[in-house]
Structure formats: structure tokens, C-alpha cells
C-alpha positions as CSV (number, residue, x, y, z in Angstrom):
1,X,0.2,-0.1,0.2
2,X,2.9,2.3,0.9
3,X,4.4,1.9,-2.4
4,X,1.5,2.5,-4.5
5,X,0.8,5.6,-2.3
6,X,4.1,6.6,-3.1
7,X,4.0,6.2,-7.1
8,X,0.6,7.7,-6.6
9,X,1.6,10.7,-4.6
10,X,5.0,11.3,-7.3
11,X,2.6,10.8,-10.2
12,X,0.5,13.1,-8.8
13,X,3.3,15.7,-8.2
14,X,4.2,15.6,-11.8
15,X,1.2,15.9,-13.1
16,X,0.4,19.1,-11.0
17,X,4.0,20.4,-11.9
18,X,3.1,19.8,-15.9
19,X,0.0,21.7,-15.5
20,X,1.0,24.5,-13.0
21,X,4.3,25.2,-14.6
22,X,2.7,26.0,-18.5
23,X,-0.5,27.7,-16.3
24,X,1.6,30.2,-14.8
25,X,3.9,30.6,-18.0
26,X,0.6,31.8,-19.8
27,X,-0.4,34.2,-16.7
28,X,2.9,35.4,-16.8
29,X,3.1,36.0,-20.8
30,X,-0.4,37.5,-20.7
31,X,0.6,39.7,-17.6
32,X,3.7,40.3,-19.8
33,X,1.5,40.9,-22.9
34,X,-0.6,43.2,-20.7
35,X,1.9,45.5,-19.5
36,X,3.5,45.5,-23.0
37,X,-0.5,46.8,-24.2
38,X,-0.1,49.7,-20.9
39,X,3.1,50.5,-22.0
40,X,2.4,51.0,-25.5
41,X,-0.9,52.6,-24.9
42,X,1.4,54.8,-22.2
43,X,4.1,55.2,-25.2
44,X,1.4,56.9,-27.5
45,X,1.5,60.4,-27.5
46,X,-1.5,62.0,-25.9
47,X,-3.5,63.9,-28.6
48,X,-2.5,67.1,-28.6
49,X,-5.8,69.5,-28.3
50,X,-6.4,71.3,-31.3
51,X,-5.4,74.7,-30.5
52,X,-8.4,77.4,-30.1
53,X,-8.3,79.5,-32.6
54,X,-8.5,83.1,-31.3
55,X,-11.6,84.9,-31.5
56,X,-11.1,87.7,-34.2
57,X,-11.6,91.0,-32.5
58,X,-14.2,92.8,-33.8
59,X,-13.0,95.1,-37.2
60,X,-13.5,98.7,-36.4
61,X,-15.2,100.3,-39.3
62,X,-13.2,103.4,-39.3
63,X,-16.4,106.3,-38.5
64,X,-15.9,109.1,-41.2
65,X,-14.7,112.4,-40.3
66,X,-17.3,115.0,-41.6
67,X,-15.8,117.2,-43.6
68,X,-16.0,121.0,-42.9
69,X,-18.5,123.0,-44.9
70,X,-16.1,125.6,-47.4
71,X,-15.7,128.5,-45.4
72,X,-17.5,131.2,-47.5
73,X,-15.3,134.0,-47.7
74,X,-17.3,137.7,-47.7
75,X,-16.9,139.0,-51.1
76,X,-13.5,141.7,-50.6
77,X,-14.5,145.4,-50.5
78,X,-13.2,146.6,-53.8
79,X,-10.3,149.5,-53.6
80,X,-11.4,152.7,-53.7
81,X,-10.8,154.1,-57.3
82,X,-11.2,157.7,-59.0
83,X,-15.1,155.9,-60.0
84,X,-15.8,155.1,-56.5
85,X,-14.4,157.8,-54.0
86,X,-17.5,160.1,-54.3
87,X,-21.2,160.2,-53.9
88,X,-23.5,159.6,-56.7
89,X,-24.8,163.1,-56.8
90,X,-21.1,164.3,-57.5
91,X,-20.6,162.2,-60.5
92,X,-23.9,163.3,-61.8
93,X,-22.7,167.2,-61.1
94,X,-19.4,166.6,-63.3
95,X,-21.3,165.2,-66.1
96,X,-23.6,167.7,-66.0
97,X,-20.9,170.5,-66.1
98,X,-19.3,168.4,-69.2
99,X,-16.5,167.3,-66.8
100,X,-14.8,163.6,-67.8
101,X,-12.5,161.4,-66.0
102,X,-9.3,161.9,-67.8
103,X,-7.1,159.0,-67.2
104,X,-4.0,161.1,-67.8
105,X,-3.5,162.6,-64.2
106,X,-1.4,165.4,-63.7
107,X,-0.6,166.9,-60.4
108,X,-2.0,170.3,-59.4
109,X,1.1,170.8,-57.1
110,X,3.6,169.6,-55.1
111,X,1.5,168.4,-52.3
112,X,-1.2,166.6,-54.8
113,X,2.2,164.9,-56.1
114,X,3.3,163.6,-52.7
115,X,-0.2,162.2,-51.8
116,X,-0.1,160.4,-55.5
117,X,3.1,158.7,-54.6
118,X,1.3,156.3,-52.4
119,X,-2.1,156.6,-53.3
120,X,-3.9,157.7,-56.3
121,X,-5.1,161.0,-58.1
122,X,-8.1,161.9,-60.1
123,X,-8.1,164.8,-63.0
124,X,-11.4,165.5,-64.7
125,X,-11.7,168.2,-67.6
126,X,-13.7,169.1,-70.3
127,X,-12.5,169.8,-74.0
128,X,-12.5,173.4,-75.0
129,X,-13.2,174.5,-71.5
130,X,-10.7,175.6,-68.3
131,X,-12.8,173.8,-66.0
132,X,-11.0,171.1,-64.0
133,X,-11.4,169.3,-60.9
134,X,-8.4,167.6,-59.1
135,X,-9.1,165.2,-56.1
136,X,-6.4,162.5,-54.8
137,X,-6.1,160.2,-51.4
138,X,-3.7,158.2,-49.4
139,X,-3.1,156.1,-46.4
140,X,-1.6,157.7,-43.6
141,X,-1.1,157.1,-40.2
142,X,-1.7,160.1,-37.2
143,X,1.6,160.4,-36.7
144,X,2.7,161.1,-40.3
145,X,-0.1,163.4,-40.6
146,X,0.5,165.5,-37.8
147,X,4.0,165.9,-39.0
148,X,2.8,166.9,-42.8
149,X,-0.2,169.2,-40.9
150,X,2.8,171.2,-39.3
151,X,4.7,171.6,-42.2
152,X,1.7,172.9,-44.4
153,X,0.7,175.4,-41.9
154,X,4.5,176.9,-42.1
155,X,3.9,176.9,-45.7
156,X,0.5,179.1,-45.1
157,X,-2.2,176.2,-45.1
158,X,-5.0,177.4,-42.5
159,X,-7.7,175.4,-40.9
160,X,-10.8,176.7,-42.1
161,X,-13.0,173.3,-40.8
162,X,-15.6,173.7,-43.7
163,X,-17.3,172.1,-45.2
164,X,-15.6,169.2,-42.6
165,X,-14.4,169.7,-39.5
166,X,-10.5,169.5,-39.7
167,X,-10.0,170.7,-43.6
168,X,-6.9,172.5,-43.8
169,X,-6.8,174.7,-47.0
170,X,-4.0,176.1,-49.2
171,X,-2.4,179.5,-49.1
172,X,-4.9,181.8,-51.3
173,X,-1.9,184.1,-52.8
174,X,-1.1,181.4,-55.7
175,X,-4.2,181.2,-57.6
176,X,-8.0,181.9,-56.2
177,X,-9.8,179.7,-58.9
178,X,-7.9,176.5,-57.6
179,X,-7.3,176.7,-53.8
180,X,-6.6,173.0,-52.6
181,X,-7.7,171.5,-49.3
182,X,-6.8,168.6,-47.2
183,X,-8.6,166.3,-44.6
184,X,-7.2,163.7,-42.6
185,X,-9.4,160.8,-40.9
186,X,-9.0,157.4,-39.9
187,X,-5.9,156.8,-41.7
188,X,-6.6,158.4,-44.5
189,X,-5.9,161.5,-46.3
190,X,-7.9,163.5,-48.7
191,X,-6.7,166.3,-51.4
192,X,-9.2,168.1,-53.6
193,X,-8.8,171.4,-56.0
194,X,-11.2,172.8,-53.5
195,X,-12.5,172.5,-50.1
196,X,-16.1,172.2,-51.1
197,X,-15.4,169.2,-53.1
198,X,-14.4,167.1,-50.0
199,X,-17.9,167.4,-48.6
200,X,-18.7,165.0,-51.5
201,X,-16.1,162.3,-50.5
202,X,-18.2,159.1,-49.7
203,X,-15.8,158.2,-46.9
204,X,-16.0,161.5,-45.0
205,X,-20.5,161.2,-44.9
């Protein structure tokens, strides 16, 4: 019985060895395969999340800057001329007397000539007659006029204040037909071949 037991035990042992070892080997291979699978999974690159595209900022539409309305410049006041310096009534009187504006102006005296140098002069006459009218004006400072006024007084000019206050009249010892007169007002000096004519200057009224 003992021998049979021993042989039987040995055969059982051999049977267990033959059965367990291969099973363990299979299990070990399975575990190793699983590890390999895990490593393979771990080794795979982690999918990178696609970059979130930045939301484009709202495009600012430039606001049109309103163009300022063109400045309408006032019509410049025309320069005073021989055709505009006097009143309409005076121009009619000159016409009625047959006097016409002569473009060839010659100065009545040195005083008129000095006025014309920085300003302008006018001359009306009629053909076949000896009636003539002279007029001139220029821009002049009050200081310069004061100096000229003193010089004129030294030469025999006098204040007559007629037909306007401030009129200075030339000496009467040369030619009583043409006694020039002058006046200065608001930066302008006026000259005429007789004092009453200054009463027809538009700027002096």
C-alpha cells in the first residue's frame, strides 16, 4: 500500500508540475503582454488638443470724419478808385458840367503829387474849357499826418473846418480859382482842388 501511495503521490506531483508550470507561464506571458499593451498605450502620444483659434476682434470700421463746410469768404471790398470815391450826386454834377475823368492825371501842385506817390489821383476836365477838378487820397498814419500838417501850416495853409471839421486849406495868394484843401481821417488823407469838393467824398460823410 505504501508503495502504491508513493507512486501515486509522485505521479500526482508530476502531473501538477506539468499543469501548473505551463499555466503560470501562460499567465506570466499574459501579464507581460498586458504590461506591454499598457506600455504601448502609455507610449502613444497624448493627442494634443487642437489650438483654440483666437476669436478675431471686431473690425473697427473707421468713422468718417465730416468734412467741414467750405468757408465762404465775404466778397472783398473793392479798392477805392476815381470812379467810386465820390457820391452819386457828385458824379452827376461832374457829368452835367461836361467834365469827364481823364486817365492822364497831372498833379495840381507838389502836395497833390506827394499824396499820389503812395495813393492815387484823379483829374476831370472838359475839352475846350478851363474848368478842371483834382482829387487824390492815400493811406497815412496819424503821426505822419501831424508832421505834414505842421509843414503845411508853415507854408501858409490854414484850418477852415469847412465843409468838414479838420479841413486844412492852402494859401490863396497863388491862384484863387484853385485853392486846394486837405483833411485826414481814420488813417486816410484826402486832397481836393477846392474845399467844397471834400464834402462829396463818400468816406467823409
